[in-house]
Steps between C-alpha positions, in 0.01 A plus 500: 500500500414836646238643461296183435661318800642708784773394741330307784198404289370143528413333172397152395671295230292236326642227276432566130603331176722711282243489218245662729714809577417816314682830451440737797476203743727524805694178556753351743789325335826341611810645330765230508769738379471699823347238730208719592124533443361814336152642481467682164243586238481303170549733209506250215497130420752286304368219277658196340448414129182311579348806667528376861602745772857413611613814681385816680674831459467702821575842649467645845255796496756733654779386264590688179600191303356150456671218684810346343355151507194315370301293748429146397227262620747330732583835669141625525372476861160649446278806437462770768145579591 
């Protein structure tokens, strides 16, 4: 997440409902495919047919491409502040 978060920085993660997350927020999420937590920026939201937020598309600030997964409510740990 360089330059927003530098190696060695301390940050706080606060629980948040997926519907309260906005693009540009920085979140922590668990990625079951890799068994790790990531801290990445939300670049867009995914909605169901009823218009409810069901997923977060993320990308690390220093990465060229968006992440290859969509974060669900169950995988969302919280918002970084």
